[in-house]
C-alpha positions as CSV (number, residue, x, y, z in Angstrom):
1,X,-94.6,116.5,43.4
2,X,-91.3,115.1,42.1
3,X,-93.2,113.5,39.1
4,X,-94.7,116.9,38.3
5,X,-91.2,118.5,38.5
6,X,-89.9,115.8,36.2
7,X,-92.6,116.5,33.6
8,X,-92.1,120.3,33.9
9,X,-88.4,119.8,33.3
10,X,-89.0,117.6,30.3
11,X,-91.6,120.1,29.0
12,X,-89.2,123.0,29.5
13,X,-86.5,121.2,27.6
14,X,-88.9,120.5,24.7
15,X,-90.2,124.1,24.7
16,X,-86.6,125.4,24.6
17,X,-85.8,123.1,21.6
18,X,-88.9,124.1,19.8
19,X,-88.1,127.8,20.4
20,X,-84.6,127.3,19.0
21,X,-86.1,125.6,15.9
22,X,-88.5,128.5,15.3
23,X,-85.7,131.1,15.7
24,X,-83.6,129.2,13.2
25,X,-86.4,128.9,10.7
26,X,-87.1,132.7,10.9
27,X,-83.3,133.3,10.4
28,X,-83.3,131.1,7.3
29,X,-86.4,132.9,5.9
30,X,-84.7,136.2,6.4
31,X,-81.6,135.0,4.6
32,X,-83.7,133.6,1.8
33,X,-85.8,136.7,1.3
34,X,-83.3,139.4,2.0
35,X,-79.7,138.1,1.8
36,X,-78.2,141.5,1.1
37,X,-79.7,142.9,4.3
38,X,-77.4,140.8,6.4
39,X,-74.2,142.7,6.3
40,X,-72.1,140.6,8.7
41,X,-72.9,137.4,6.7
42,X,-71.2,137.7,3.3
43,X,-71.5,133.9,2.9
44,X,-75.3,133.4,2.9
45,X,-75.2,129.7,2.2
46,X,-72.9,129.1,5.2
47,X,-75.2,131.2,7.4
48,X,-78.2,129.2,6.3
49,X,-76.3,125.9,6.9
50,X,-75.6,127.0,10.4
51,X,-79.3,127.5,11.0
52,X,-80.2,124.2,9.4
53,X,-77.7,122.5,11.8
54,X,-79.4,124.2,14.7
55,X,-82.8,122.8,13.5
56,X,-81.4,119.3,13.0
57,X,-79.8,119.3,16.5
58,X,-82.9,120.5,18.2
59,X,-85.1,118.1,16.4
60,X,-82.8,115.3,17.5
61,X,-83.0,116.5,21.0
62,X,-86.8,116.4,20.9
63,X,-86.7,112.8,19.5
64,X,-84.4,111.8,22.4
65,X,-86.8,113.4,25.0
66,X,-89.7,111.6,23.4
67,X,-88.0,108.3,23.2
68,X,-86.4,108.2,26.7
69,X,-88.3,110.7,28.9
70,X,-91.8,111.0,27.6
71,X,-93.3,108.1,29.6
72,X,-94.2,108.4,33.3
73,X,-91.2,107.8,35.5
74,X,-91.4,104.6,37.6
75,X,-89.3,104.0,40.7
């Protein structure tokens, strides 16, 4: 049971990171296709960079999960 909980936790962390990547990608697409429609972001390039940083951070998180926690846990 604890191994199942371990895998569920790792899977949930991966899913959360993937969701954050998708959200950031959509935000970048909105900024690219309709930059004047985003009133609170007068500096579109900075707003896009923030989203790119989110993508980079989350991709790194997935790499760490894959490298250190993807294999079955042994006691």
